[in-house]
ZAVEX-150370 format. One record per residue (C-alpha): residue number from 1; x, y, z negated. Coordinates in Angstrom, 3 decimals. Each point is the difference from the previous one (the first is absolute). Last residue first. Layout:
REM residues N
- NUM,X,Y,Z
...
This chain:
REM residues 725
- 725,68.475,89.087,-115.783
- 724,2.346,0.597,-2.880
- 723,0.112,2.755,-2.622
- 722,-2.967,-0.839,-2.084
- 721,2.109,-1.873,-2.486
- 720,3.654,0.195,0.921
- 719,1.213,1.546,-3.238
- 718,2.514,-2.630,-0.701
- 717,2.840,-1.969,1.607
- 716,2.596,2.541,-1.072
- 715,1.711,-0.039,3.398
- 714,-3.161,0.379,1.808
- 713,-1.126,2.995,-2.014
- 712,3.424,1.678,0.409
- 711,-0.191,-0.849,3.771
- 710,-3.376,1.648,0.280
- 709,1.256,3.246,-1.767
- 708,2.928,0.114,2.485
- 707,-2.398,-0.541,2.917
- 706,-2.091,3.051,-0.691
- 705,1.123,1.703,3.109
- 704,2.359,-2.092,1.958
- 703,3.381,1.697,-0.050
- 702,2.185,-3.020,-0.771
- 701,-1.252,-3.183,1.557
- 700,-0.967,-2.881,-2.257
- 699,1.294,-3.351,-0.978
- 698,-1.029,-1.928,-3.109
- 697,2.138,-2.818,-1.536
- 696,-0.878,-3.024,-2.055
- 695,2.241,-2.327,1.944
- 694,2.167,1.659,2.664
- 693,-1.832,0.975,3.171
- 692,0.123,-2.349,2.958
- 691,-3.411,-1.485,-0.671
- 690,-1.710,3.236,0.807
- 689,-3.531,0.795,-1.145
- 688,-1.583,3.217,1.178
- 687,-2.402,2.137,-1.933
- 686,-1.618,3.049,1.660
- 685,0.341,3.380,-1.595
- 684,-2.475,2.703,-0.952
- 683,0.598,3.589,-1.208
- 682,-0.347,2.412,-2.842
- 681,1.025,-2.415,-2.782
- 680,-0.730,-3.621,0.423
- 679,-2.530,-1.470,2.366
- 678,1.706,-3.210,1.148
- 677,-1.327,-1.759,3.095
- 676,0.293,-3.692,0.383
- 675,1.252,-1.009,3.309
- 674,2.334,-2.802,-0.957
- 673,-1.008,-1.354,-3.443
- 672,-0.018,1.174,-3.534
- 671,-0.794,-2.151,-3.231
- 670,2.618,2.086,-1.929
- 669,2.120,-3.128,-0.896
- 668,-0.515,-1.304,3.569
- 667,1.286,3.276,1.477
- 666,3.035,-0.059,-2.173
- 665,0.685,-3.641,0.864
- 664,-0.422,0.704,3.709
- 663,2.418,3.040,0.035
- 662,-1.968,3.130,0.350
- 661,-0.259,2.689,2.776
- 660,-1.604,3.372,-0.272
- 659,-1.472,1.486,3.206
- 658,-0.806,3.548,1.174
- 657,-1.428,0.300,3.522
- 656,2.624,0.891,2.499
- 655,0.386,3.777,0.628
- 654,-0.825,0.798,3.585
- 653,-2.825,2.392,-0.293
- 652,1.416,1.502,-3.192
- 651,2.965,1.168,1.935
- 650,-1.757,2.921,1.459
- 649,-1.415,1.371,-3.260
- 648,3.332,-0.304,-1.924
- 647,-0.077,-0.672,-3.731
- 646,2.821,-0.433,-0.597
- 645,3.516,0.976,0.952
- 644,1.948,-3.143,0.899
- 643,0.507,-3.240,-1.728
- 642,-3.610,-1.249,0.420
- 641,-0.217,-0.696,3.723
- 640,3.610,-0.963,0.254
- 639,-0.614,-2.817,-2.468
- 638,1.785,-1.170,-3.092
- 637,-0.355,-3.121,-2.143
- 636,-0.077,0.036,-3.798
- 635,0.287,-3.606,-1.349
- 634,-1.547,-0.428,-3.452
- 633,0.828,-2.389,-2.783
- 632,1.568,2.740,-2.181
- 631,-1.552,3.465,0.697
- 630,1.595,2.422,2.423
- 629,3.397,-0.043,1.850
- 628,1.676,3.347,-0.943
- 627,3.687,0.169,0.267
- 626,2.832,-0.249,-2.452
- 625,3.648,0.582,0.691
- 624,1.098,1.790,3.168
- 623,1.502,-2.270,2.615
- 622,3.616,0.605,0.503
- 621,0.834,1.712,3.338
- 620,0.105,-0.507,3.790
- 619,2.465,1.373,2.382
- 618,-0.899,-0.541,3.797
- 617,-0.999,3.555,0.851
- 616,2.483,0.626,2.774
- 615,-1.173,2.965,2.159
- 614,-0.151,2.189,-3.144
- 613,-3.149,1.990,-0.959
- 612,-1.052,-2.207,-3.021
- 611,3.684,-0.326,-0.960
- 610,0.337,3.770,-0.451
- 609,-2.168,0.223,-3.076
- 608,1.510,2.936,-1.892
- 607,0.988,2.189,2.872
- 606,-2.980,-0.893,2.237
- 605,-2.390,0.591,-2.769
- 604,1.552,3.442,-0.784
- 603,-0.161,1.007,3.652
- 602,-3.651,-1.185,0.200
- 601,-0.929,2.172,-2.985
- 600,1.633,2.949,1.726
- 599,-1.752,-0.551,3.252
- 598,-3.341,-0.283,-1.911
- 597,0.219,3.314,-1.710
- 596,1.464,0.433,-3.475
- 595,-0.549,2.403,-2.871
- 594,0.788,-2.585,-2.537
- 593,-1.728,0.429,-3.358
- 592,0.298,-3.835,-0.653
- 591,-3.833,-0.252,-0.315
- 590,-0.333,2.126,3.200
- 589,2.348,-2.383,1.951
- 588,-2.121,-2.844,-1.384
- 587,-3.189,1.301,1.487
- 586,1.649,1.121,3.156
- 585,1.077,-3.459,0.792
- 584,-3.574,-1.256,0.144
- 583,-0.977,2.756,2.313
- 582,-2.752,2.018,-1.599
- 581,-3.770,-0.135,0.360
- 580,-1.949,3.192,-0.298
- 579,-3.088,-0.647,2.085
- 578,0.442,-2.571,2.868
- 577,3.161,0.037,2.035
- 576,0.023,0.017,3.836
- 575,1.624,-2.872,1.690
- 574,3.428,0.111,1.659
- 573,2.851,-0.406,-2.495
- 572,2.726,-2.281,1.156
- 571,1.342,-3.407,-0.901
- 570,3.652,-0.908,-0.269
- 569,1.322,-3.537,-0.546
- 568,2.571,-0.976,-2.708
- 567,1.028,-3.638,0.866
- 566,0.578,-2.155,-3.060
- 565,-1.100,-3.167,1.836
- 564,-3.311,-0.162,-1.720
- 563,-0.851,3.535,1.070
- 562,0.856,3.271,-1.519
- 561,-2.596,2.657,0.561
- 560,1.088,3.571,0.640
- 559,-1.709,3.445,-0.183
- 558,-1.783,2.807,1.838
- 557,-3.540,0.837,-1.065
- 556,-3.631,-0.509,0.914
- 555,0.003,-3.400,1.759
- 554,1.584,-1.631,-3.212
- 553,-2.935,1.212,-2.099
- 552,0.439,3.154,-1.999
- 551,-0.219,-0.099,-3.782
- 550,-2.618,1.045,-2.489
- 549,1.034,0.174,-3.705
- 548,-2.456,-1.124,-2.530
- 547,0.407,0.859,-3.695
- 546,-1.574,-1.586,-3.100
- 545,-0.789,-3.144,2.019
- 544,-2.779,-2.507,-0.556
- 543,-1.794,0.695,3.275
- 542,3.309,0.099,1.847
- 541,0.479,-3.620,-0.989
- 540,-3.146,-1.136,1.676
- 539,1.111,1.692,3.127
- 538,-0.560,3.198,1.994
- 537,2.440,0.188,3.053
- 536,3.484,1.230,0.647
- 535,1.953,-0.371,-3.242
- 534,1.438,1.296,-3.313
- 533,-1.589,-1.211,-3.239
- 532,0.993,1.256,-3.427
- 531,-1.023,-1.860,-3.226
- 530,0.468,1.379,-3.545
- 529,-0.660,-1.488,-3.458
- 528,-0.097,-3.591,1.364
- 527,-2.007,-2.500,-2.122
- 526,-2.892,-0.752,2.146
- 525,2.030,0.065,3.202
- 524,2.333,-2.725,-1.357
- 523,-2.806,-2.479,-0.937
- 522,-1.542,0.544,3.444
- 521,3.308,-0.653,1.689
- 520,0.491,-3.112,-2.004
- 519,-3.356,-1.449,0.991
- 518,0.502,0.989,3.606
- 517,3.210,-2.048,0.338
- 516,1.078,0.041,3.659
- 515,-0.071,3.869,0.333
- 514,-0.706,1.348,3.490
- 513,-3.779,-0.008,-0.667
- 512,0.403,2.761,-2.544
- 511,1.261,2.349,2.751
- 510,3.655,1.074,0.814
- 509,1.439,3.121,1.609
- 508,2.087,1.157,-3.041
- 507,-1.022,-0.887,-3.420
- 506,1.493,2.262,-2.846
- 505,-0.283,-1.517,-3.525
- 504,-0.094,1.595,-3.520
- 503,0.362,-0.922,-3.628
- 502,1.344,-3.551,0.190
- 501,0.086,-2.037,-3.143
- 500,-3.770,-0.334,-0.697
- 499,0.081,-3.763,0.452
- 498,-1.814,0.149,3.314
- 497,2.481,2.594,1.116
- 496,2.962,-2.146,-0.829
- 495,-1.590,-2.779,1.867
- 494,-0.645,2.183,2.956
- 493,3.543,1.171,0.091
- 492,1.419,-3.366,-0.328
- 491,-2.157,-1.178,2.859
- 490,1.441,2.847,2.271
- 489,3.599,-0.513,-1.153
- 488,1.290,1.516,-3.337
- 487,3.170,2.009,-0.179
- 486,3.132,-0.452,-2.130
- 485,2.289,-1.145,2.969
- 484,-1.939,2.198,2.363
- 483,-3.305,-1.175,1.487
- 482,-0.558,0.323,3.677
- 481,-0.713,3.061,2.109
- 480,3.609,0.331,0.879
- 479,0.006,1.464,3.514
- 478,0.950,-3.319,1.455
- 477,-2.883,-1.690,-1.797
- 476,-2.495,2.544,1.242
- 475,1.360,-0.122,3.485
- 474,-0.390,-3.807,0.150
- 473,-3.517,0.372,-1.262
- 472,-0.848,2.459,2.816
- 471,-2.639,-1.798,1.982
- 470,-1.111,-2.094,-2.913
- 469,1.328,-3.293,-1.489
- 468,0.602,-3.371,1.524
- 467,2.095,-0.721,3.197
- 466,3.291,0.020,-1.868
- 465,2.841,-0.672,2.494
- 464,2.837,-2.286,-0.336
- 463,3.244,-0.649,1.995
- 462,2.574,-2.767,0.409
- 461,2.837,0.034,2.445
- 460,2.116,-3.299,-0.234
- 459,1.826,-1.458,-2.904
- 458,-3.010,-0.737,-2.253
- 457,0.322,-0.510,-3.759
- 456,0.112,3.656,-1.013
- 455,-3.049,1.024,2.007
- 454,-1.958,-2.979,-1.520
- 453,1.013,1.069,-3.484
- 452,-1.435,3.498,0.495
- 451,-3.149,-1.562,1.349
- 450,-0.293,-2.247,-3.037
- 449,0.345,2.985,-2.254
- 448,-2.877,1.771,1.733
- 447,-2.127,-3.209,-0.098
- 446,0.484,-0.222,-3.842
- 445,-1.053,3.622,-0.290
- 444,-3.299,-0.543,1.845
- 443,-1.778,2.081,2.641
- 442,1.650,1.719,2.869
- 441,-1.973,-1.706,2.738
- 440,3.100,-1.473,1.376
- 439,1.186,-0.392,3.592
- 438,3.418,-1.651,0.249
- 437,1.952,0.299,3.366
- 436,2.730,-2.500,0.688
- 435,2.724,0.434,2.623
- 434,2.665,-2.489,1.205
- 433,-2.173,-2.889,-1.123
- 432,1.883,-3.099,-1.330
- 431,-0.552,0.615,-3.650
- 430,-3.786,0.731,0.194
- 429,-0.542,-2.819,2.603
- 428,1.475,-2.407,-2.579
- 427,-2.192,1.322,-2.748
- 426,-3.121,-0.262,2.415
- 425,0.833,-3.630,0.672
- 424,0.393,-0.786,-3.688
- 423,2.395,1.431,-2.612
- 422,2.660,2.430,1.237
- 421,0.714,1.757,-3.184
- 420,-1.825,3.058,1.024
- 419,-3.151,-2.089,0.818
- 418,0.026,-1.399,-3.555
- 417,0.317,3.591,-1.409
- 416,-2.970,1.034,2.200
- 415,-2.074,-2.841,-1.391
- 414,0.807,0.995,-3.502
- 413,-1.089,3.663,0.603
- 412,-3.135,-1.090,1.896
- 411,-1.309,-2.207,-2.910
- 410,-3.471,-1.374,0.794
- 409,1.366,-1.317,3.375
- 408,-1.344,-0.697,3.463
- 407,2.543,0.289,2.783
- 406,-1.904,0.910,3.212
- 405,1.601,-0.139,3.425
- 404,-0.986,2.751,2.457
- 403,-2.016,0.740,3.256
- 402,-1.985,3.105,-0.798
- 401,-2.575,1.320,-2.443
- 400,2.193,-0.105,-3.095
- 399,-1.241,-0.711,-3.573
- 398,-1.930,-3.017,1.095
- 397,0.316,-1.762,-3.267
- 396,0.832,1.334,-3.468
- 395,2.643,-1.274,-2.261
- 394,2.587,1.827,2.069
- 393,3.054,-0.285,2.213
- 392,-0.919,0.715,3.572
- 391,2.633,-1.028,2.428
- 390,0.808,1.490,3.431
- 389,2.252,-1.650,2.497
- 388,0.286,1.900,3.350
- 387,-1.620,-1.682,2.913
- 386,-1.041,2.732,2.385
- 385,-3.560,-0.027,-1.380
- 384,1.439,0.636,-3.511
- 383,1.930,2.976,1.476
- 382,-3.233,1.710,0.968
- 381,-1.835,-1.066,-3.059
- 380,2.656,1.756,-2.176
- 379,-0.640,3.228,1.961
- 378,-3.693,-0.202,-0.233
- 377,0.217,-0.829,-3.766
- 376,2.122,3.119,-0.681
- 375,-3.094,1.877,1.376
- 374,-2.110,-1.500,-2.789
- 373,2.165,0.977,-3.077
- 372,-1.902,-1.044,-3.157
- 371,-3.067,-1.916,1.134
- 370,1.211,-1.321,3.443
- 369,3.416,-0.605,-1.535
- 368,-1.155,-2.187,-2.818
- 367,3.289,-0.697,-1.844
- 366,0.767,-2.485,-2.736
- 365,3.650,-0.144,1.035
- 364,0.265,0.272,3.834
- 363,3.255,-1.603,1.039
- 362,1.073,0.943,3.574
- 361,2.648,-2.109,1.690
- 360,2.119,0.643,3.135
- 359,-0.429,3.770,-0.361
- 358,0.353,2.034,3.156
- 357,-3.439,1.577,0.655
- 356,-0.943,0.102,-3.706
- 355,3.055,2.054,-0.668
- 354,-1.844,2.667,1.848
- 353,-1.922,0.770,-3.151
- 352,3.215,0.670,-1.939
- 351,1.232,-1.954,-2.888
- 350,1.421,1.381,-3.247
- 349,3.075,-1.632,-1.418
- 348,-0.528,-1.155,-3.547
- 347,-2.392,0.617,-2.989
- 346,-2.840,0.972,2.232
- 345,-1.415,3.495,-0.174
- 344,-3.662,0.173,-0.744
- 343,0.326,-1.949,-3.255
- 342,-2.270,-1.749,-2.497
- 341,-3.377,0.907,1.482
- 340,-3.664,-0.415,-0.951
- 339,-1.545,3.543,0.548
- 338,1.111,2.688,-2.466
- 337,3.591,-0.429,0.934
- 336,0.966,3.676,0.272
- 335,1.275,-0.037,-3.531
- 334,1.090,2.716,-2.527
- 333,0.669,0.047,-3.655
- 332,3.609,1.391,-0.093
- 331,-1.363,3.247,-1.364
- 330,1.695,3.488,-0.284
- 329,-2.897,2.154,1.193
- 328,1.759,2.568,2.108
- 327,3.341,-1.481,0.864
- 326,-0.885,-3.900,0.185
- 325,-3.624,0.216,1.011
- 324,0.601,3.059,2.095
- 323,2.773,-1.602,1.842
- 322,-1.910,-3.277,0.631
- 321,-2.900,2.041,1.380
- 320,2.331,2.022,2.185
- 319,1.303,-3.106,1.721
- 318,-3.462,-1.665,0.279
- 317,-1.526,3.187,1.518
- 316,2.712,0.151,2.699
- 315,-0.410,-3.725,0.613
- 314,-3.648,0.657,0.768
- 313,-2.956,-1.296,-2.001
- 312,-1.640,-3.394,0.049
- 311,2.549,-1.967,-2.115
- 310,0.029,2.672,-2.711
- 309,-1.720,-1.709,-2.833
- 308,0.040,0.158,-3.801
- 307,1.544,2.666,-2.277
- 306,0.822,-0.051,-3.737
- 305,-0.446,1.952,-3.202
- 304,1.263,-0.073,-3.624
- 303,-0.248,3.581,-1.078
- 302,-0.831,2.608,2.692
- 301,-1.615,-0.476,3.408
- 300,-3.299,1.810,-1.134
- 299,1.541,3.423,-0.302
- 298,1.681,-0.187,3.480
- 297,-3.097,-1.425,1.568
- 296,-2.163,2.830,-1.548
- 295,2.407,2.634,1.305
- 294,0.064,-1.567,3.538
- 293,-3.842,0.109,0.007
- 292,-0.048,3.578,-1.144
- 291,2.337,1.020,2.861
- 290,-1.853,-2.097,2.559
- 289,-3.267,1.833,-0.488
- 288,-2.836,-1.495,-1.936
- 287,-3.038,-2.266,0.818
- 286,-1.847,-1.369,-3.006
- 285,-0.135,-3.548,-1.371
- 284,-2.288,-0.424,-2.937
- 283,0.552,-1.235,-3.498
- 282,0.278,3.510,-1.584
- 281,2.592,0.927,2.641
- 280,1.679,-2.498,2.298
- 279,2.087,1.487,2.730
- 278,-0.437,-0.365,3.748
- 277,2.329,1.033,2.856
- 276,-1.943,0.532,3.186
- 275,-0.593,-2.144,3.294
- 274,-0.146,-3.564,-1.170
- 273,-1.554,-1.734,3.097
- 272,-3.169,-1.739,0.697
- 271,0.047,-2.011,3.251
- 270,-0.397,1.371,3.654
- 269,2.971,2.266,0.342
- 268,3.090,-1.792,-1.396
- 267,-1.933,-3.257,-1.230
- 266,-0.620,-0.963,3.521
- 265,3.607,-0.504,0.804
- 264,0.362,-3.690,-0.292
- 263,-1.068,-0.823,3.583
- 262,3.293,-0.813,1.699
- 261,1.856,-0.913,-3.130
- 260,-2.538,-2.430,-1.405
- 259,-0.761,-1.140,3.662
- 258,3.577,-1.336,0.126
- 257,2.284,1.964,2.280
- 256,2.173,-1.062,2.975
- 255,2.604,1.919,2.109
- 254,2.831,-2.366,-0.762
- 253,-0.261,0.709,-3.784
- 252,3.364,0.598,-1.453
- 251,3.323,-0.091,1.864
- 250,-1.255,0.040,3.545
- 249,-2.425,2.865,-0.819
- 248,-3.007,0.822,2.038
- 247,-2.451,2.570,-1.380
- 246,-3.387,-1.126,-1.067
- 245,-3.108,2.113,0.373
- 244,-2.092,1.611,-2.790
- 243,-3.296,1.720,0.695
- 242,-2.087,3.104,-0.718
- 241,2.214,1.542,-2.751
- 240,-1.552,3.475,-0.644
- 239,2.270,3.146,0.307
- 238,-1.925,1.605,2.791
- 237,0.430,-3.193,2.066
- 236,2.550,-2.572,-1.088
- 235,1.391,-3.175,1.539
- 234,2.476,-1.400,-2.613
- 233,2.796,-2.187,1.401
- 232,1.273,-3.148,-1.626
- 231,3.285,-1.730,-0.809
- 230,-0.535,-2.978,-2.414
- 229,1.576,0.229,-3.469
- 228,0.071,-3.713,-0.726
- 227,-0.658,0.735,-3.692
- 226,-3.727,0.292,0.136
- 225,-2.745,2.560,0.324
- 224,1.771,3.384,0.680
- 223,0.577,-0.461,3.722
- 222,2.619,2.392,1.246
- 221,-0.653,3.261,1.957
- 220,0.646,1.805,3.275
- 219,-2.504,2.723,0.839
- 218,-2.126,0.197,3.123
- 217,-2.280,2.953,0.594
- 216,-3.204,-0.854,1.655
- 215,-2.345,1.945,2.366
- 214,1.884,-1.198,3.125
- 213,-0.736,-3.671,-0.990
- 212,-3.823,0.561,-0.044
- 211,-1.866,0.072,-3.282
- 210,-2.504,-1.856,-2.181
- 209,-1.924,-2.042,2.491
- 208,1.164,-3.298,-1.554
- 207,2.494,0.612,-2.751
- 206,-1.558,-2.047,-2.854
- 205,-1.206,-2.706,2.471
- 204,3.312,-0.312,1.717
- 203,-0.153,-0.868,3.653
- 202,0.797,-2.917,2.257
- 201,-1.007,0.748,3.633
- 200,1.553,3.305,0.364
- 199,2.904,-1.123,2.214
- 198,3.483,-1.390,-0.592
- 197,-1.150,-1.829,-3.163
- 196,3.098,-0.009,-2.249
- 195,-1.351,2.474,-2.513
- 194,-3.353,-1.737,-0.492
- 193,1.433,-3.527,-0.124
- 192,2.160,1.191,-2.915
- 191,-3.150,0.724,-2.095
- 190,-0.735,-3.739,-0.288
- 189,3.115,-0.711,-2.073
- 188,-1.832,-0.965,-3.279
- 187,-2.124,-2.390,2.068
- 186,-3.734,0.329,-0.367
- 185,-0.982,-0.786,3.559
- 184,-2.444,-2.883,-0.959
- 183,0.078,-3.482,1.480
- 182,-2.554,-2.653,0.915
- 181,0.393,0.699,3.658
- 180,2.991,2.142,0.730
- 179,-0.659,3.703,-0.309
- 178,-0.274,1.716,3.382
- 177,1.985,1.062,3.098
- 176,-2.117,-0.186,3.153
- 175,-0.058,-2.022,3.253
- 174,-3.166,0.472,2.021
- 173,1.903,0.990,3.296
- 172,1.655,-3.369,-0.086
- 171,-0.660,-2.211,-3.131
- 170,-1.816,0.022,-3.286
- 169,1.618,0.918,-3.306
- 168,3.604,0.844,-0.594
- 167,1.476,-0.166,-3.572
- 166,0.424,1.773,-3.267
- 165,0.281,-1.585,-3.433
- 164,3.158,-1.906,0.929
- 163,1.735,1.128,-3.281
- 162,3.824,-0.342,-0.140
- 161,0.330,3.778,-0.257
- 160,2.904,0.114,2.395
- 159,-0.688,-2.545,2.733
- 158,-3.678,-0.721,-0.289
- 157,-1.313,3.422,-1.002
- 156,2.484,1.825,2.233
- 155,-0.795,-2.132,2.893
- 154,-3.714,0.506,-0.275
- 153,0.438,3.790,-0.378
- 152,2.379,0.274,2.970
- 151,-2.196,-2.006,2.201
- 150,0.193,2.342,2.927
- 149,-3.684,-0.708,0.579
- 148,-0.745,3.520,1.419
- 147,-2.501,0.894,-2.755
- 146,-1.967,3.160,0.627
- 145,-3.418,-1.703,0.431
- 144,0.473,-2.151,-3.063
- 143,0.216,3.046,-2.311
- 142,1.340,-1.798,-3.158
- 141,-0.411,1.308,-3.579
- 140,2.550,-0.582,-2.789
- 139,-0.037,0.869,-3.664
- 138,-2.606,-2.489,-1.575
- 137,0.573,-2.519,2.730
- 136,-0.706,-0.589,3.688
- 135,-2.979,2.379,0.217
- 134,-0.941,0.286,3.660
- 133,-0.327,3.692,0.912
- 132,-0.729,0.339,3.772
- 131,-1.176,-3.522,0.724
- 130,0.063,-0.774,3.675
- 129,-1.041,1.736,3.241
- 128,1.752,-0.789,3.239
- 127,0.649,2.703,2.609
- 126,-2.196,0.083,3.109
- 125,1.751,-1.028,3.207
- 124,1.847,2.636,2.102
- 123,3.471,-1.465,-0.260
- 122,2.749,1.265,2.303
- 121,0.702,2.916,-2.302
- 120,1.096,3.414,1.055
- 119,2.822,2.328,-1.232
- 118,2.138,-2.986,-0.683
- 117,1.577,-0.816,-3.290
- 116,3.733,0.011,-0.748
- 115,0.798,3.111,-2.086
- 114,-3.416,1.243,-1.045
- 113,-1.305,-3.585,-0.489
- 112,3.119,-0.919,-1.863
- 111,-0.615,2.762,-2.584
- 110,-3.724,-0.879,-0.457
- 109,0.745,-3.663,-0.359
- 108,2.732,0.723,-2.508
- 107,-2.459,2.150,-2.116
- 106,1.381,2.692,-2.217
- 105,-2.039,2.989,1.260
- 104,-3.302,-1.881,-0.234
- 103,0.459,-2.896,-2.379
- 102,-2.991,1.118,-2.086
- 101,-2.231,-0.013,2.980
- 100,-2.538,2.765,0.447
- 99,1.156,1.794,3.119
- 98,1.891,-3.131,1.244
- 97,-3.057,-2.216,0.097
- 96,-0.220,-0.595,3.698
- 95,-0.634,-3.704,-0.419
- 94,2.484,-2.514,1.320
- 93,-1.305,-2.451,2.559
- 92,1.823,1.012,3.214
- 91,2.643,1.777,-2.119
- 90,1.921,-3.234,-0.615
- 89,0.020,-1.122,3.589
- 88,0.945,3.371,1.387
- 87,2.855,0.293,-2.546
- 86,1.283,-3.445,1.004
- 85,-0.218,0.951,3.687
- 84,1.893,3.259,-0.465
- 83,2.753,-1.664,-1.994
- 82,0.207,-2.672,2.717
- 81,0.104,2.655,2.701
- 80,2.903,1.699,-1.717
- 79,1.970,-3.124,-0.170
- 78,-0.719,-0.787,3.702
- 77,1.134,3.512,0.978
- 76,3.275,-0.237,-1.986
- 75,0.442,1.932,-3.257
- 74,1.097,-2.635,-2.632
- 73,2.872,-1.551,1.877
- 72,2.229,-2.605,-1.647
- 71,3.373,-1.451,1.200
- 70,1.303,-2.797,-2.141
- 69,3.780,-0.277,-0.156
- 68,0.014,-2.135,-3.083
- 67,-3.489,-0.877,-1.155
- 66,-2.728,1.826,-1.798
- 65,-2.893,-1.768,-1.753
- 64,-3.465,0.011,1.541
- 63,-2.985,0.131,-2.352
- 62,-0.754,3.736,-0.293
- 61,1.364,0.858,3.461
- 60,-2.699,-2.070,1.691
- 59,1.226,-1.219,3.366
- 58,-0.834,1.137,3.518
- 57,0.366,-2.848,2.488
- 56,2.668,-1.705,2.121
- 55,2.892,0.681,-2.290
- 54,3.328,0.661,1.779
- 53,-0.048,3.707,-1.307
- 52,-2.294,0.628,-2.930
- 51,-3.150,2.119,0.602
- 50,-1.912,1.033,-3.049
- 49,-3.427,-0.919,-1.573
- 48,-0.713,1.686,-3.423
- 47,-3.736,0.318,0.390
- 46,-0.603,-3.673,0.265
- 45,-2.341,-0.031,-2.996
- 44,0.810,-3.379,-1.481
- 43,3.744,-0.147,0.057
- 42,0.222,-1.898,-3.221
- 41,2.784,1.636,-2.037
- 40,0.257,-0.858,-3.648
- 39,-0.952,2.905,-2.379
- 38,2.016,2.715,-1.707
- 37,0.912,1.869,3.160
- 36,-3.581,-0.107,1.313
- 35,-0.741,-0.933,3.627
- 34,-3.738,-0.339,1.041
- 33,-0.269,3.407,1.506
- 32,3.176,0.975,1.721
- 31,1.395,2.629,2.328
- 30,3.771,-0.178,0.851
- 29,1.956,3.175,-0.881
- 28,3.670,0.350,0.770
- 27,2.040,1.567,-2.705
- 26,2.871,-2.474,0.365
- 25,-0.793,-1.726,-3.183
- 24,-3.602,0.005,1.016
- 23,1.006,-1.912,3.221
- 22,1.836,-2.636,-1.988
- 21,-3.003,-0.282,-2.305
- 20,-2.349,-0.778,2.939
- 19,2.506,-2.315,1.762
- 18,0.017,-2.121,-3.201
- 17,3.157,-0.296,-2.024
- 16,1.236,-3.548,-0.295
- 15,3.713,0.771,0.265
- 14,0.673,3.464,-1.405
- 13,-0.153,3.042,2.376
- 12,2.189,1.854,2.502
- 11,-1.704,2.212,2.588
- 10,1.153,1.410,3.276
- 9,-2.620,2.330,1.461
- 8,-1.286,-0.452,3.582
- 7,-3.559,-0.570,-1.022
- 6,1.127,-2.522,-2.406
- 5,3.389,-1.635,0.462
- 4,1.343,-2.915,-2.182
- 3,2.929,-0.667,-2.317
- 2,-0.307,-2.533,-2.809
- 1,1.937,0.408,-3.231
């Protein structure tokens, strides 16, 4: 530890600590603009200058490390004059937009002007006039007059997002932040620049002019769109979600959100919602009360029945759903793995997100982090820049957007076994490393078994996390929403239904587009005697249902999501509820005839699933058998934009255009080329040709409307007449 004195207080801090952070630990405030705790320090704004004894000039506290015996003063006359001078300079050209600025009330420039600014400016020149609402991207607008050139946005995009889309244009008094020439600001992390802007320069298009900070209620929540489980805060006014901000968490998301998480709330109030229970009578769905809907569900779920889904609802609902299926229905046919997934819980010691910071070697097995768990990619890129060894093991190229080594293979399981035996440079690094972290997309029984073997063969610490699946897939698996010994998995249930061997099916928070094999799904739906759908938004499946049960979205009820590291994280109700929706857990409590409130449900969950709430969550488990991977010859990829609740009116502006990729031999056999447009089903998709795909294969992203039907046609090599442009 290093001892120093700040404003007469004795302070002890770790070596390498900046003066700014040492002062903060002592409860002493030093004003800043350009400094951000998650970005490298640059000392650009000069707002944090302090006096250090034996140094001839004031020094920036945000770039100067402490030294033994250092004496620092933050309140001398020359320090205060420097604060006042910087504020005078910044305000000389800053517009007086405070009454209408979105950042008014939570603006660092406003706060520092009140604390350190002068009552009278030395500048009398006219203020400059620049673009007031320059569109940087689909979600971000820049008011160039308000920008103080702190460079936080540019530094974030370059350092953390790995995308130098923003840069400085012109020089001197004409300098402005803008999109780099030849680039577009379409990064999946663009929304973070809004939140870290210390003034009202970068603004959110959906939130712009909607409310002032003092009008808003802040509610802690957890992102529902991928298994990272990012911490977020809901900003609500009169029960409506007006914006989402990130919350800083050292263990999880470091204060960042992807744009899917930041803007993926439009469906709550702006999109169509299920608001009343519906029951089919004489071929038409009619509104009924909950008592009648529950009665219809109970009668329909008799005989040979099953249940699909659960990865998007709360842990509390998953727990009660499993109990109802076992105790009330008596079926072992249950599976949360509707989307392609073999396991959400790895078959060995479970990793933690902060293991990324200390692992000597990270093996990414067929993982596209920016598509499946984007914020995890930021953390991994951070350590990659610092020289940590990261290896992508996959048949596909460019899976990781960061410095890494690629190991091309058509057989990931075999390659992992070779690595585990120490073969090759990577194998030797695997055996020598003191800590190894394996990231797996959760698909493939053979890979699951190879991971278990890798854990057994290594002497040092080895951990695995599954980055595929939905926000609460881990919770669903831990709660038991997987087939019992005599039960059918998701594909098995659909096959049984298609053959007339399954009488009824309950689908929870899923849409048709979630299913990888659309042909099989259609065959199953056509033969089912009874279909029940519980969810948040109208869907293609709901239109076919005999009973529809409307549930609250995650912003409307209390609950827990369990992220990829097995961490049960609490989210809280805040938004108003539309119509007669019920909490997801309440539906299954009612089916069990339990007169329980939320606290009693949570008590039961904590009692029966204590490992999800424990500090040490390292224990893995055997991978469930089965899994749902789609048609033979196809590769089903995942994307953060299609794994969450769809449709979402805000997210539609940033959803990438749909593409279906073919191996060169498959494209040649079908006379397709790069850029061809397929018009199959209700949507369109562009064709891409990728030499790194296995021979004869087709790759598509789960959730694309109509893509499942297109893949079926491509796989059959027929029916393309009139479908290609």
